[in-house]
DSSP file (Angstrom, degrees, kcal/mol; ACC not computed):
  #  RESIDUE AA STRUCTURE BP1 BP2  ACC     N-H-->O    O-->H-N    N-H-->O    O-->H-N    TCO  KAPPA ALPHA  PHI   PSI    X-CA   Y-CA   Z-CA
    1    1 A M     >        0   0    0      0, 0.0     4,-1.5     0, 0.0     3,-0.4   0.000 360.0 360.0 360.0  -6.4  -36.3  -27.9  -52.7
    2    2 A A  H  >  +     0   0    0      1,-0.2     4,-2.4     2,-0.2     5,-0.2   0.836 360.0  62.8 -62.4 -30.0  -34.9  -28.6  -56.1
    3    3 A R  H  > S+     0   0    0      1,-0.2     4,-2.1     2,-0.2    -1,-0.2   0.916 101.7  49.1 -63.1 -42.9  -34.2  -24.9  -56.5
    4    4 A G  H  > S+     0   0    0     -3,-0.4     4,-2.2     1,-0.2    -1,-0.2   0.897 111.2  49.8 -63.6 -40.7  -31.8  -24.8  -53.6
    5    5 A N  H  X S+     0   0    0     -4,-1.5     4,-2.4     2,-0.2    -1,-0.2   0.891 109.4  51.9 -63.9 -40.6  -29.9  -27.9  -54.9
    6    6 A Q  H  X S+     0   0    0     -4,-2.4     4,-2.3     1,-0.2    -2,-0.2   0.904 109.4  49.8 -63.1 -41.6  -29.7  -26.2  -58.3
    7    7 A R  H  X S+     0   0    0     -4,-2.1     4,-2.3     2,-0.2    -2,-0.2   0.907 110.8  49.4 -64.0 -43.0  -28.2  -23.1  -56.7
    8    8 A D  H  X S+     0   0    0     -4,-2.2     4,-2.4     2,-0.2    -2,-0.2   0.912 111.5  48.8 -63.2 -42.7  -25.6  -25.1  -54.8
    9    9 A K  H  X S+     0   0    0     -4,-2.4     4,-2.3     1,-0.2    -2,-0.2   0.902 111.7  49.2 -64.4 -40.9  -24.6  -27.0  -57.9
   10   10 A A  H  X S+     0   0    0     -4,-2.3     4,-2.3     2,-0.2    -1,-0.2   0.895 110.5  50.7 -65.5 -39.9  -24.2  -23.8  -59.9
   11   11 A R  H  X S+     0   0    0     -4,-2.3     4,-2.3     2,-0.2    -2,-0.2   0.918 110.6  49.1 -63.8 -43.7  -22.1  -22.3  -57.1
   12   12 A E  H  X S+     0   0    0     -4,-2.4     4,-2.3     1,-0.2    -2,-0.2   0.912 111.7  49.0 -61.4 -43.2  -19.8  -25.3  -57.1
   13   13 A A  H  X S+     0   0    0     -4,-2.3     4,-2.3     1,-0.2    -1,-0.2   0.903 111.0  49.8 -64.1 -41.1  -19.4  -25.2  -60.8
   14   14 A A  H  X S+     0   0    0     -4,-2.3     4,-2.4     2,-0.2    -1,-0.2   0.900 111.1  49.2 -65.7 -40.4  -18.6  -21.4  -60.7
   15   15 A Q  H  X S+     0   0    0     -4,-2.3     4,-2.2     2,-0.2    -2,-0.2   0.903 111.3  49.5 -64.8 -40.8  -16.0  -22.0  -58.0
   16   16 A K  H  X S+     0   0    0     -4,-2.3     4,-1.9     2,-0.2    -2,-0.2   0.908 112.2  48.0 -64.3 -42.2  -14.4  -24.8  -59.9
   17   17 A K  H  X S+     0   0    0     -4,-2.3     4,-2.0     2,-0.2    -2,-0.2   0.904 111.8  49.6 -65.5 -42.1  -14.3  -22.7  -63.1
   18   18 A A  H  X S+     0   0    0     -4,-2.4     4,-2.2     1,-0.2    -2,-0.2   0.884 109.9  51.4 -65.3 -38.5  -12.8  -19.7  -61.2
   19   19 A A  H  X S+     0   0    0     -4,-2.2     4,-1.7     1,-0.2    -1,-0.2   0.889 108.9  51.0 -65.6 -38.6  -10.2  -21.9  -59.6
   20   20 A A  H  X S+     0   0    0     -4,-1.9     4,-1.1     1,-0.2    -2,-0.2   0.890 112.4  46.1 -66.6 -39.4   -9.2  -23.3  -63.1
   21   21 A Q  H  < S+     0   0    0     -4,-2.0    -2,-0.2     1,-0.2    -1,-0.2   0.878 112.0  51.0 -69.9 -37.4   -8.8  -19.8  -64.5
   22   22 A K  H  < S+     0   0    0     -4,-2.2    -1,-0.2     1,-0.2    -2,-0.2   0.822  99.8  65.7 -69.1 -30.9   -6.8  -18.6  -61.5
   23   23 A K  H  < S+     0   0    0     -4,-1.7    -1,-0.2    -5,-0.2    -2,-0.2   0.930  75.2 154.2 -59.6 -49.2   -4.4  -21.5  -61.8
   24   24 A G     <  -     0   0    0     -4,-1.1     2,-0.2    -3,-0.1    -1,-0.1  -0.159  52.9 -16.3  59.1-146.5   -3.1  -20.3  -65.1
   25   25 A H        -     0   0    0      2,-0.1     7,-0.0     1,-0.1     0, 0.0  -0.521  49.6-147.1 -90.9 160.0    0.4  -21.3  -66.1
   26   26 A N        +     0   0    0     -2,-0.2     2,-0.3     2,-0.0    -1,-0.1   0.026  59.4 112.7-117.1  26.3    3.0  -22.7  -63.7
   27   27 A M        -     0   0    0      1,-0.1    -2,-0.1     2,-0.0     2,-0.0  -0.707  65.8-119.2 -97.4 150.6    6.2  -21.3  -65.4
   28   28 A S     >  -     0   0    0     -2,-0.3     4,-2.5     1,-0.1     5,-0.2  -0.274  37.0 -97.3 -76.2 173.8    8.4  -18.6  -63.8
   29   29 A G  H  > S+     0   0    0      1,-0.2     4,-2.2     2,-0.2     5,-0.1   0.897 124.0  46.1 -61.9 -42.5    8.8  -15.3  -65.6
   30   30 A S  H  > S+     0   0    0      2,-0.2     4,-2.2     1,-0.2    -1,-0.2   0.881 113.0  49.7 -71.0 -36.6   12.1  -16.3  -67.2
   31   31 A E  H  > S+     0   0    0      2,-0.2     4,-2.4     1,-0.2    -2,-0.2   0.909 111.9  48.8 -65.8 -41.2   10.8  -19.7  -68.3
   32   32 A L  H  X S+     0   0    0     -4,-2.5     4,-2.4     2,-0.2    -2,-0.2   0.911 111.4  49.4 -64.9 -42.5    7.7  -18.1  -69.8
   33   33 A A  H  X S+     0   0    0     -4,-2.2     4,-2.2    -5,-0.2    -1,-0.2   0.899 111.5  49.4 -63.6 -40.4    9.9  -15.5  -71.7
   34   34 A K  H  X S+     0   0    0     -4,-2.2     4,-2.3     2,-0.2    -2,-0.2   0.909 110.7  49.8 -65.3 -42.3   12.1  -18.2  -73.0
   35   35 A A  H  X S+     0   0    0     -4,-2.4     4,-2.2     1,-0.2    -2,-0.2   0.898 111.4  49.2 -63.1 -41.0    9.1  -20.3  -74.2
   36   36 A K  H  X S+     0   0    0     -4,-2.4     4,-2.4     1,-0.2    -1,-0.2   0.900 110.6  50.5 -64.8 -40.5    7.7  -17.2  -76.0
   37   37 A E  H  X S+     0   0    0     -4,-2.2     4,-2.4     2,-0.2    -2,-0.2   0.894 109.9  50.0 -65.3 -40.0   11.0  -16.5  -77.6
   38   38 A I  H  X S+     0   0    0     -4,-2.3     4,-2.2     2,-0.2    -1,-0.2   0.925 112.2  47.7 -64.0 -44.0   11.3  -20.1  -78.9
   39   39 A A  H  X S+     0   0    0     -4,-2.2     4,-2.0     1,-0.2    -2,-0.2   0.900 111.8  50.4 -63.4 -40.5    7.8  -20.0  -80.3
   40   40 A A  H  X S+     0   0    0     -4,-2.4     4,-2.3     1,-0.2    -1,-0.2   0.896 108.9  51.7 -65.3 -39.8    8.5  -16.6  -81.9
   41   41 A Q  H  X S+     0   0    0     -4,-2.4     4,-2.3     2,-0.2    -1,-0.2   0.907 108.5  51.1 -63.8 -41.8   11.7  -18.0  -83.5
   42   42 A K  H  X S+     0   0    0     -4,-2.2     4,-2.4     1,-0.2    -1,-0.2   0.908 110.5  49.2 -60.9 -41.8    9.8  -21.0  -84.9
   43   43 A M  H  X S+     0   0    0     -4,-2.0     4,-2.4     2,-0.2    -2,-0.2   0.884 109.0  52.2 -66.8 -37.4    7.3  -18.6  -86.4
   44   44 A R  H  X S+     0   0    0     -4,-2.3     4,-2.4     2,-0.2    -1,-0.2   0.911 110.3  48.9 -62.8 -40.9   10.0  -16.4  -88.0
   45   45 A E  H  X S+     0   0    0     -4,-2.3     4,-2.2     2,-0.2    -2,-0.2   0.916 111.6  48.7 -64.7 -43.1   11.6  -19.6  -89.6
   46   46 A K  H  X S+     0   0    0     -4,-2.4     4,-2.3     1,-0.2    -2,-0.2   0.905 112.2  49.0 -62.5 -41.1    8.2  -20.7  -90.9
   47   47 A Q  H  X S+     0   0    0     -4,-2.4     4,-2.5     2,-0.2    -2,-0.2   0.893 110.0  50.8 -67.0 -39.5    7.6  -17.2  -92.3
   48   48 A A  H  X S+     0   0    0     -4,-2.4     4,-2.3     2,-0.2    -1,-0.2   0.900 110.9  49.1 -64.5 -39.8   11.0  -17.0  -94.0
   49   49 A A  H  X S+     0   0    0     -4,-2.2     4,-2.3     2,-0.2    -2,-0.2   0.904 111.9  48.7 -65.3 -41.0   10.4  -20.4  -95.6
   50   50 A A  H  X S+     0   0    0     -4,-2.3     4,-2.4     2,-0.2    -2,-0.2   0.904 111.4  49.5 -66.0 -40.8    7.0  -19.3  -96.9
   51   51 A D  H  X S+     0   0    0     -4,-2.5     4,-2.4     2,-0.2    -2,-0.2   0.899 111.1  49.7 -64.4 -40.4    8.5  -16.1  -98.2
   52   52 A A  H  X S+     0   0    0     -4,-2.3     4,-2.3     2,-0.2    -2,-0.2   0.907 111.5  48.6 -64.7 -41.3   11.2  -18.0 -100.0
   53   53 A K  H  X S+     0   0    0     -4,-2.3     4,-2.3     2,-0.2    -2,-0.2   0.914 111.9  49.0 -64.6 -42.3    8.7  -20.4 -101.5
   54   54 A K  H  X S+     0   0    0     -4,-2.4     4,-2.0     1,-0.2    -2,-0.2   0.893 111.7  49.0 -64.6 -39.6    6.6  -17.5 -102.7
   55   55 A A  H  X S+     0   0    0     -4,-2.4     4,-2.4     2,-0.2    -1,-0.2   0.882 110.6  50.8 -67.5 -38.3    9.6  -15.8 -104.2
   56   56 A A  H  X S+     0   0    0     -4,-2.3     4,-2.2     2,-0.2    -2,-0.2   0.904 110.9  48.4 -65.9 -40.7   10.6  -19.0 -106.0
   57   57 A E  H  X S+     0   0    0     -4,-2.3     4,-1.8     2,-0.2    -2,-0.2   0.884 111.6  49.7 -65.9 -37.9    7.1  -19.5 -107.4
   58   58 A A  H  X S+     0   0    0     -4,-2.0     4,-1.4     2,-0.2    -2,-0.2   0.902 111.4  49.0 -68.2 -40.1    7.1  -15.9 -108.6
   59   59 A A  H  X S+     0   0    0     -4,-2.4     4,-1.0     1,-0.2    -2,-0.2   0.883 111.9  48.6 -66.5 -37.9   10.5  -16.3 -110.2
   60   60 A A  H  < S+     0   0    0     -4,-2.2    -1,-0.2     1,-0.2    -2,-0.2   0.825 109.0  54.4 -71.2 -30.9    9.3  -19.5 -112.0
   61   61 A G  H  < S+     0   0    0     -4,-1.8    -1,-0.2     1,-0.2    -2,-0.2   0.797 104.7  53.6 -73.0 -28.5    6.2  -17.8 -113.1
   62   62 A K  H  <        0   0    0     -4,-1.4    -1,-0.2     1,-0.2    -2,-0.2   0.760 360.0 360.0 -76.6 -26.1    8.1  -14.9 -114.8
   63   63 A K     <        0   0    0     -4,-1.0    -1,-0.2    -3,-0.1    -2,-0.1   0.489 360.0 360.0 -76.3 360.0   10.3  -17.2 -116.9
């Protein structure tokens, strides 16, 4: 009978996993878009800082 118990446990685990995936995020569309825009802005700022640092190092290397 261990086989039946194993099957039940596997089914429970699969249902729990599917429920967790289905749950997803709990933000509305506008909140999600705003969060994405904020994250994108932070990445643009980081990239600009990295580009400035790289340009400063290149300028210092030429002198």
